[in-house]
N, C-alpha and C positions, 0 to 999 in steps of 0.2 A: 154582738153589740146589744146591750140591754137599753131599752127605752121605755118611758112611761106612757107614751102615746105614739100611735103609728103615724107615719108620713105617707101621703099619697103620692106615688111616683108613677108617672106615665112613661112607659117604654114605647118608643115610636119606631116602627120598622119603616125606613125611608125609601126603600126601593119597591117599585111595583112591576118590575120586568118579569117576564116568564123565565123560569128556571133560575131564579135569583137565589143567592146564598144567604140573604138577610134572615129569613126565618130560622136558619141553623144557628147563626151567631145570636140572634135575639132569644132563641129558646134556651140556649146555654146561659146567657147572661140573666135571664128571668129566673132560672133555677138557682143560680148563684145568689141573686138578690133576695130570693125567698129565704135561703139559709142565713143570710146576713142578719135578718130579723128586723122587726119594728117597722116594716114597710107594707103598705097596702098597695099592691102593684096593679096597674091597668095596662095590659099589652094592646097597643093600637097598631094594626097592620094597615098602612095606607092603601094597600091593594084591595082592602075590603070596605073602605069608608065611602067610596063613590064620590069623593070630592070633585068638583067641576074643574074643567080646564080654563074657564073664563071667570075671572075674579069680580066681585062686586055685585053680582046679581043675586037676588034672593034664591036660596037654595036649601032644600031639606037636609042634604048630607052635611052641609056646613053648620046648620042649626043643630043637628044631631050630635056632632063631635064637640061643639062649643062647651057644653057643661062638663064633659070629661076632662077637657083642658083646664077649664076654669077651676075645678076642684082639685087639681093636681098641686101639690106643694113643690114638685121638682119634675124635671124631664130628663130622659136619656134618649138620645137620638142614636139609633143603630143604622149606620149609613155606609154605603160603598162610596167609591170615587169613580165617577164617570168623566172621562176627558178632562181630568184635573179639577173637577168640581163635584159638588154633591148633586143628587138626582133632582130633576124637575119636579117630581111629585112631592118631594119634601119642601122645596121652595114654595110650591102652591099651598101646601098645608101651613107653612109658616106665615105666608102673606095673607091667608084667609082670616087671620086672627091678629088682634093687637093687644088688648087688655089681658088676655089669657096668659101671655108670656111675661108681663111686667113684674119686676122685683122677685123673680123666681130663678133658682139655679138650673143650669143645663149641663149635663155630662154628655160626652160623645164616645161611642164605641164604633170604631171604623174598621173597615176591612177592604181588601182589594189586592192588587198585584204588588209590584215592587214597593210602592209607597205606602201600602197598607191603609189607603184612604186618608192619609194625613193632610194632603193638600185640600181636599174637600172639607175636612174638619176645620182647617184654618179659615176657610171662607165662612163656614157656619159661625165661627166665633165672632167674626165682623158683623154679620147679619144680626145675630142675637144681641149683641151689644147695642145695636141701633134700636132694638125693640125693648131696651131697658132690662134685659135678662143678664144674668151673671153666669158666664161659662167658667167651669172649674178648670183648674190647671191640668191635672192629670187626666189621661185618657187610656182607653184600652184600644190597641191596634193589632190587627192580624194581617201581616204581610204575606202575600201568596197564600191567601186563606184556604183555597181549595185543597192544599196539601197540609193544612194545619189541624184539621178535624178528623176524627174517626168516623166509622159508619154509624155510630150511636149519637153523633152530633156533639161530641166532647172534644175539647182541644187536646192534641197530642201532648203539648206541654202544659198539662193541667196545673202544675204548681205555679209556673210563671203567669199563666193567664188568670188563675185565681188570685194570686198576689196583686196583680194589676187591677183586677176587678174590685178587690177589697179596698185597696187604696182609693180608687175612684168612689166607691160607695161611702167610705168614711168621710171624704171631703164633701160629697153631695149631701149627705145627711146633716153635716154640720151647717152648711150653707142653707139648707132647707129649713132647719129649725130656727136659725138666726133671722132669716128673711120672713118666715112666717110670723115670728114674735114681733118683728118690726112692722109688718103689715097690719097686725092685730092692734098694736099700740097706736099706730098712726097710718092712715091710708097713704099709699104711695102717691106723691103729688104730681106725677106727670102722666 
């Protein structure tokens, strides 16, 4: 996809558990997004941000992440499903900010067992709507993810995964450009 100016996209790894699979999925998606073109990517691993467990107190980690989120034109959450929901670390990251999410698109790349993280992804859609973000329709989902990637971190069904990721990125970039133009023309009123 050719573009005249790049979009800033923050890819956020939502799991902070030890022995997590998120970096594998996020690494593949990041590489695919690079090939998509026209994107300035910022890979944010919540396990490395040091966000606090208690919200609302002044915190250097929250202050450090804020500009990265504010500068993003769009977001991609790479998230597993834990107990039919998304991880607490991702909820903390979302709830630590307000204006950074407003009037921006959010895409979801989920992974997990039988459901492929889709139940957690649906909860994310509700939460992000409350924060005035726009979740895009298409998603990428890896069911039984541990059996879907090779030793090099590539999906075994590379054609199917790549097609899903391309559809997601096409929608995300359309929304990102449209919403960036709208925010530039007139600040979001809420």
